[in-house]
N, C-alpha and C positions, 0 to 999 in steps of 0.2 A: 823930544818935537817930532823927530822923526817917526816916531812910534804911533804918536798921534795923529800924524797923516796916514799912514797905513790905516790904522783904524779908521779914520774917517774917510779914505777912498773906498776902503771895505763897505764902510757903511753906506756910502753913495751908491757902489755896485748893487748891494743888497737892497737899497731903497728903489734903485732902477729896475731891479728884476721885480721887485713887488709891483711897481709901477706898471710894468710891462704885463703882468698876470693881472693886475687888476682891469688893466684896458683891454686885454682880451676877453676879461670875464665880462666886461661892460658890452664889448662888441657882440659876444655870445649871447648875452641877454637880449641884446638888440634884436640880433638874429631870430631868437626864440621867440619873441615878441611880436614879429611881424606876421608869422601864420596866425597867430591867435587874434590880431587886430584884423586880418583878412577874414577870418572864420567869422567874428563880430558882423562885419560887414555883409558877409553873403548869407547870414542867419536869416533875416526878415524876408531877403528875397524867395530862398527857399520856402520859408513858411507859406509867403504869400502864393507860391506856385501850387504848395499842396492844398491849402485852402480852395484856391480858385479850381483846382483839378476834381474837388470833391463836392463843389456847390452843386445842388440838384437842379435838373432841366426844369424851368417851369413853362410849361405848354400855355397856349392861349385857351379860354374855357371854349365849350363847344356852343354854337348859336342856339339860341331857344327854340322850341318846336313852334310851327305856325299854329295859329289860333284855328279852332274849329269854324266851319261855315255857319254862318247863321241859319237859324230856320226859316222856312217861306213864311211870308205874311201871310196872317188869314185872309181867305177870299181869294187866294192866288192858285188854289188847288184845281185840277183839272175835273169837270163834272164828267160822271159816267158817261152822260148822254154824247157830251164833246168828244168824248174819246172814240166812241162808236161811230159817229159822224165823220170824224177826221180819218178812221180807218177805212170806212167804206168807200171804194175807189171806182172809176170805170174803165173803159178801155178793152172790152170786148175780153172780159176774164183776166185780166191783169191783178196780181193778188201780191199784197206787200208780204216780204218774207218775215216780217217782225210782228205777224200778228199776236196780240194779245190773248189772254186766257179764255177758258170757257165761259160763256155768258148765258145763261136760262134762267127761265122764272123758277123752276125748281131748285137752283142750286142753293146749298146752304147759306146762310148770312145774308140772303136778300129779303129786305122788308117790302112792305107793301109800296111804298114812294118809288124804289127802284124797280120793281116789279110793273107798276104802271109805267115808268120811263120806257122799260125794256118793251112792252105790248106796243107803246106809241110808235116806239121807232121800228118795229117789224111792220107796224101798219104802215108806216110811210114807205118802208122798203118793198113792200107789197108782198109779204111772205108771212107765213103762221107756222107755229110747230105744236104738233099735237102732244098730249100727255106724254104719250109712250115713244115721243123724239122724232118722228116722221114729219118730214119738211113739205111744205106746199108753197109754191111760188105763183104769184097772179100774173097773167098777161095784160097786155093792153087792152083786150077785150073783155076783161073780167073772169077769164076761165083760170082753174086753179088747177096747176100741174104738180102731182107728186113727184118728188127727186128723190134719187138715191144714187150710190156709186156703183159702177160696175165692178167686180172683185178680180178681175182678171186684167183689163186693160186698165194702167194707169192714167189719170187725168182724163177719164171717160165718166160722164155722168148719163144716167137714165132717167127718162122722164115718162110720164103716164098723163094723159089729158083726161076730161072727163068722159069722153066717150071710148075710154079703154085703149085709144091708139098708143104706140109706144114710141118715143124718140130718143136721142142721144146726142151729146155734145161732147166734143174733145178740146180740152185745154190743155196748153203747155205748162202745166202743172203736175207735178209727179205725186204728191200726196194732197188730199184734199179731207178735210173735217168738216162734215156737215152738221157736227154736233156742236160748233161753234157758230154761235150767231155771226160774229165779224165777218169769217170767211163766207157764209151765205149771202150778207150785205155786199162783200167784195165783187162776187161773182154776178149776183143778179140785181144788185140794187138800182143799175143804170138802164135796165131794160133792155140792154145790147142782145142779151141771151137769145132772144125769139128770132134776131137774124142767123144764129148758129144751128138751130134746130134741125136734125134731119132725121127722117122716119126710118125706123127698124123695119126692114123686110124679110119675108120669108118664103118658102114656097108651100103651097097646100097640097092636098092629096093628089091634085090632078097634075102636079108639077108647074104650075103656074105662081107668078111672082107677085105676091100681096103684100100690104102692109101688116105688119103684126099688131095684132091686139091681145089683150090679157085683162083678166079681172083683177083685182087688188090683191089678193093673195097671192096670186101665181108670180104677179110682179115683184112682190116683197120676196118671196122665194126664189127669185130668178138670181143666178150667180153672175151670167155675163151673156150680154147679147151675141156672143159667139155660139152659144150651146146650140 
């Protein structure tokens, strides 16, 4: 009986030892299982973070370009004659700084209708242009004055009347292009140029001051009234 108890007590000790070992194993398994469970809970967050960090940035599309302006309706174009009349201004030789291009009856691309309009406008402005380009303006009393530039004095025009007397006009314009009808109309169209005329004078062989007179060829070859 005593031996049986000893065996039984030994067996109980062994059993307690086994149980203690098994409980420690279970606790160790539990302690090992916790990080695994935490890893499972953190993995989706980490995946979401990685996915969100690699999402491409979507920018707003650029606005569409504006539509082109519509073409002008027919019949709204400015006529050549209207442009000429609008550019011609008065005021004692006041000249628009944005004068348009040259307009002559001999210019290429001018048809018969346009030539007729140009001739009519020149007649209204009381000036004419010879085939060689020389300009003649008409005074109020109907006399024709030939006009040319002084080659040495900027803004100075030389004029010759039918009696061969020479005149000059000085304008506050540095560059004057008499080959442009617009310029001629702007300077002489209102008739105010007659009040600006001054006679060119010189000395004769006796030293007397007289009004200068020249024939047409000498006048056209003259460089400046300062000669």
